[in-house]
N, C-alpha and C positions, 0 to 999 in steps of 0.2 A: 503494500500501500503505500502511496506515495506521499510525501510529508509536504504542505504547505509552505511556502515562503513567507518567511514573519521579519521584515525587516524595519527596526528599531525606527521610526520616525527621528532625522536627523534636524540638526539648529535652523536648514534651508527649508525643509518642510516644515517645520512651525512657523516660519515668518510666512512659508504662502501660504499656510492655513489662518494665519492674524490678518494678513490681508486680503484675503480670500481672492487669491489668482487664479487662474485654471493650473488644470494639472499638466499641461506641456507649455508653462509659464515661462522656461526654460530656453524650449525651441524657438517659441513666437518672440520674446523680446529679445531677440541675441543677434547681438550688429550682423550686418549682411555688409558684404561689398557690394562698392557702388556697380551698378550696371549701365548707368547711362552713359552715353556720347560726354556728355560737356562734363562731369566729375572725371570723367578720365583722362578727358583732357588739362582738367585742373589739378593734378598727380603727376598728371605726366611734365606739367610747367613745375611745378614745383620741383620733382625731380632735376629735374633738367637745371633749375637755377641753383640747387644745390651742387651739382657737377659743376658747376662752373662758380662757385667759392670754391668747392676744391681747390679747381684750376688755378684759379688766380691765388689766393692764399697762401698756396705751396710756393712759387716761385716768391713772391714779397717776404716771406717768410726766409728764406735761403738767402737772397740781398740783404734783408737786414741783418740777419745772422754774420753775412762777412764782412758786412759794414761797419760793424759792432765791433770787431775783432784787429778790421784794418783801422779804426780809431787808435785802439789800445797801442798796436803797434806802432805808430806814427807817433801817438807823444812819449812813449818809452826811447822811442830813437830819438826825439826833438831834447826830449832830457838829456840823456846819454851826451851827445852833440853838447850840449848846453856843459855838463862837468868837464867834459874831455878838455873845451876849448878854454879854462880857467888855467891860471899857473899852477903850479906845482903847489903843493897845499893849502891855496888858496881858499878853498872847502875841505869842510875835513869828512869821514867818512859819513861821519852821522846825519849832514845836510845832504849830502849827496845823494844816500837811502831814499829821505825825506821826497827828493826833486821826482828821481825814479818814480816811488812810489805815486806820485800825485796823478800819475796815466794809469791807476788802478791796476798795474801788475808788480806781482809780486818777486819776481826772477827777471833778468833780462840779460843775456848770453849775445856776443856779437864772433862771429864767424868769420878773420879775412886772411887768406889766403893760405887755409887749412888749422890755421893757427887757431882756436874756440879760447876766448874771453868772457870771465864772468863779471858783470858790471852791477848787478845786484843777487846776491845769491839769495835762493830760495830759502824760505824754512822749511822746518819738517813739515811735510803733506800724511796727511790719515791714508790718500789712495793715491797711486801713478795716476799722473795728468794724460787726461787723453790726448795724444798728437791730430794735429790737424794742420798740413802743408798747404797756403796758401799760394804756389805755388806753382801745385798741380791744377788744372782746371777739368772735374772731375761732376759731371751733372745728378749723375746719382748720389755720391756724394753729400754734394750742397744741400738735395732737399732731406737724405736722414741730418743731416747735424740739427738741426731746429729741433727734431722730435727729439733728439737724444738730448737735446739739452730743458727741453720741459719736461721730461719726465726722469732726468736724473735727481737723486740724492742734494741735500742740500750744500756737501762738505766737496762737491764736486770741482777738479781744474782744469784747464784749459792749455794743455803749451801748444803754441802757434809758431809758425815759421812763416817768414817771405823776407822777400830781396829786399832791401833797405834804398830808401828815398835818396835821405838827407845825407848821405857818409857813404863811404868808399867800406866794401868787405863784400862776403859769399852770401852771407846772411843772416837775420836779427829770430831773437827767439827770446819768445818773454812767456813768462807762466801766470796765467789770470786767472779768477777765483770765477765759478759758471753761475755764483749763486744770481751777483746782479743783472746778467743778463739774463740770467731764466727771465727775472721781474719785467726786464724794459720787453722783452720781446712777449710775455705775457699782455702786458698793457699795448703792446703794438699790432697785436692779435685781437683784439678784444674790441681797437678804436677799427683796424682794418674789417671787420667782421660785420660791425653794425654798420659801416659805410657800407662794405657790398651788400650787405643786405639791404641796406635800405634801394640804393639802384637796380636791386637785382629784383626787388617785388615790385617796383614802378615798372622796368623793361619787361617781367613777366607777367604784370597786370595790365600793360597795356597789350601785350602780346596774345594774352589770352580773349582782352576787350575784341582786339581786331579777329582773331579768329572765330569767335562767339557771333559776329554781326557777318564774315563772308561766309563762313560755312556753317558751325551751329544752325544758324536761325534757316538759310536754304533749305537745310536739313529734316527742319521740325517742318518746316513746308512740303516738304516731299512728302516726308510719313504721313502726315496729317490727308494729304491728296492719298495716299494709297490705304491709308483706314475706312477713308472717310466713301472709295469705291469700294473694297471688299464689302461694308457694311452696305451701299446702296448705287449702284453701277447707272443709274439711271439720274443719283443726282448731282446737279452743275457743280461744276468743278473750277477751282478760280484757274483763271490763265499762269499761263507759265511766264515769266518775267524775260526780262531783255537781255540778260547775263549774256557774253561772249565767251566766258570757261565752262570748264567742265561740267559746274553742276548746272548751270545752265540750258544745257546739252541735254543731262539726264533729266531735266523738266521737261525738256520740249518730244526727250526719247519717251518718256514716262504720258505724255499727255498724249502723245501717236498712240501710243498701243494701247494707252484707256479707249480711245475712240474705236479703236480695231476691236477690238475687247468686246464693247456694244455694239457694232456692228452684225458683227459674230453673233454675242445673244440677241438681237431681231431676228438675224436669218432663222436663227430655230428657233425662234418662238413662231414664225413663219413653218416652217416646216414642220413644225411640229404642227400646228392648225394644219396645213394642207394633208398631213400626214391621217389626223382625226377628220377632216371632209374626204377623204378618199377611200378611208375605213367603211362609214354611212353612205356613202355612197355605193362602193363598191357591189354592194349585194344588187340594190334597183338595176343596178347598169346593166349587169350580166343579164337579168332578165330581158330588158328590154334588146336586148344586142341576140338574145334568143328569140324571138318575136319578130326581129328585121332577118336573122336567117330564115325561118320560117317563110316569112315575104317574100327571100330573095326567092326560097326552091318552089313556090308557088308561080313566081314570074317564070321562071325555068322555061312556063308550058306556054307563052304565050308566043305569038308569032308574029308582033312587032319586030322589024329591022333595030330600031332604034333600040330596044329592050334587048334587044339578044345581044346588041355593041355594047351597051353599057353591064350587062349584068355580070361577065368576068370580073370588071374592075370595081363594081359593088360588092360582088363573093370576098375578093381582098382585099378587102377595107374593112369587113365582118370582122373575117380571120382573124389579120392584127390588132382589130379592138377586143375581142374574145379573150389574145395570147394577155394584152396591154391588162385588160382587168384581173389576171390571175398573178399580176406584179406588183403590188400595192405601194406607194415611195412610202418611205421609212427614212424619218430624218435627212433631208434631201439628196436621196438616191432612191433611184428604184432598185428593187430585188429582181435583177436581171441572170436570166441564164445562163449558163456558160457557154459562146459560140457554137453552131455546129458550123463547122467548114465544109465547103464548100466551090467544086469548080462552078463561076458564072461568066455571065457573059455580060459584059460589063454593058454596052450597049441598051439592050433590050432593059437591066434594071434602068439605067438611066432617063428611060422612056416612060417606065413607070411612076418614079420617082416624079417627075416632072407634072405628069398627069395630078397625082393626088397634091404636091406643093403650087398648083394652078397657074402654070405656065402655058401663057396661050399666045398663038400669033398676034391676035390683036391688041395684047397687051406686054406683059410682059414675055418675050418669047424666048425658047430654047437654043443655045447655039453647041451642036457637038462637032469634039475636034477627038475624034478618037480612033485608033488605030485598029483596022479590021482585025475582028477575033479575037479582039482585047480579052481575056479573061482573070478572072482576079479569084481569089484564095479568101471566100466570106462567108460567113453566115448571111443569108439571103437577105431574110426578116429585118434585121441589125443591119445589116447594108443599104438596104430601103430605108429604115429609120435616119440613119446619118444622113445620107444623100436629102429626103422632106425636106428635114430639118435645115440645112443648109440653102437649099432655092428657096424656100418658104423665107427665110429672115432677108435673100436676096430680090423677092419679089416684093417685100411688105417694104425695104429699104426704096425700091425705086418708086413705087406707087406712093410713098410719102414725102417724095423730092418735088418742094412747092414750084420749079422751077420747071418741072414736064406739066404742070396743071394746063397750060395754055395749048397741048399738042392737038392737031386733028383725028376727029372722033375715029376711031377703026387705025389708028395708026397705032405702031409698035411704041410705046414708051421705055423700053428698055431690053438688056438681053442679058442671060446668065449664059456663059461660055462655060464646058465640063473638059477640059483636058486629058490627057490618058500618057503614060510612058511609065517607062521601066529605069529603074537607076539601082544597080547592083542587085541586092537580091532583094528590092522593094516595087512595089506598084504603087506609081503614087496617081491620085487624083487630085485635079486642082479644080475650084469651081469659083469663077472671075465673072464678080458682074460691074452695071458701070455704073453705081447709086453712088449716092453722095459720100461715102465711107460713114466711118463710123469717128465718135468724137474722141478726143485723146481721152480724155478722163474716165473713158469707158472700155476703152481699149485695152486699158492697162490689167482690168478686172473682169474683162468678156466672161470668160467662162468660171466664174463663182456663181451659184447659187441667185438667182432671181436680182441677178446686174441684163437687166436687158434694155436695147437702143429701139426696141419697136412700141413705144409709148406704150399706153395704155393697155392694149392690146395683147402684150407679149406678158408671157410667165417669168421668163430669167432662166428658164430651165432648159430648154430645147439644147444649147450647146453644151450645156452642163453634160446632159444627158448623154449627146454624142460623143465628146470627149471621153466619157466612161464606156462606151462599148467601143469605140478604135480601141482603147487600151487595152479592154481583155481581149481581143484580137490579136496583140505583142504589138501594136501600132501608135501609130497618134494624131491627133487631130491640131494645127496651128494656123492660127493668123498669118498669114506672111507679109503683107503690106495693106495697109489702108490708107485713104489720098480720097481728094474731090474728085477725080476719077475714076473710084473706085475701091473694091475690096475683094483679096486675093484669101480660100482657104485651100490648106493644103492636107490631104488625105493619104497617111502613110501604110499602106497595108506589107505585113513580111510576105515574100513568096512573091513570084513569077510563074507564068504559065503561058 
């Protein structure tokens, strides 16, 4: 049997009960690391300021330390020159010692031509003095010497050697106590630290304010725009600024992407609505087509030659319509079956598509430039739909051209030329019209769903479906050129016959 864990309440638990704090008060009130960009920028500014302080104070302390030692050397050297310049026994030994000690040193020695003369004998020292040779320029040692002086004991002494300036000789040695240097170095560092901190604080504050104004505030605006767009894509957004730097480019690109997403959402809504509408009418439409097929079967018994001539075209149209009702639009694309490839003569297929597209000799006429017995590998029904879409769009563009409205009744308004050729392993079919062309704003997005240049009568799905059918064949449909003199589409199908 397990023994329950019974823990004796500690002082913190009793304090929690007295203050009526929640059980998870330690986690809830634990200080969190700053996660905002402004707080991180502030911490980086403080850190960089401290680094700059260290870079400034280190060389300054080394210079002060070396200058202080040089001052003691020069004072001792001047005193020794004065003592030796007087006549013999003009200054007693006690007075000479006092003159030499004025420079703050406890021992002075001169080396001249290899002979060492001690002008002021050092007293008994508790420890060996640290030796510093100022004749050698060592940057590392110059930076370390002030640190050693700051943390040295009070009875430390320094033996300094340098070349003489006011007398002849090889070098001059002095021994000076380090405690006065330590006190003056501490005072110098404190004053330098306060001044440099003030300067660094002002510079860091100005830098932080500048970055906050130039970077943080625009980024907050961009962040609010993204959050607002995520909450409501259709809400009005603030226009991007006219800045020419990287932040201005980010704002403009963000506004452009948001607009593209809005257009995509609208297209999706229209596709969803279209799918629902097609799903509702699909059943009724199939019933209507069944009735029409029954009526066409009855017309087959008619002896009227006009009926017999139009009946095959009617049957083909009803068959294709019945097949299409079995493929409902779903999210902007038709669930098309895989193409069943066959060898098809192109000229008859073009003629049949021209009839369904409404091309006539008295309106927009068909012109064929197809080699004899030109055959393609394609699905007959899907190729027919591609050609009908391209020809119908060309006819509507020509009929909608206002400059052709005054033509004589019965005369041709324009023409649609069909060309075909073999290029390597491709069968190339071009549909060329002499219409007014496609506006530039539409030509760049012509194959997108619901982008139509046919006015209110177009759904904007014909070219989208045609391109998908061409891609299902392993080919492609593209806009070759467009302009005031006409438009050219090119259909490329793999394989040649």
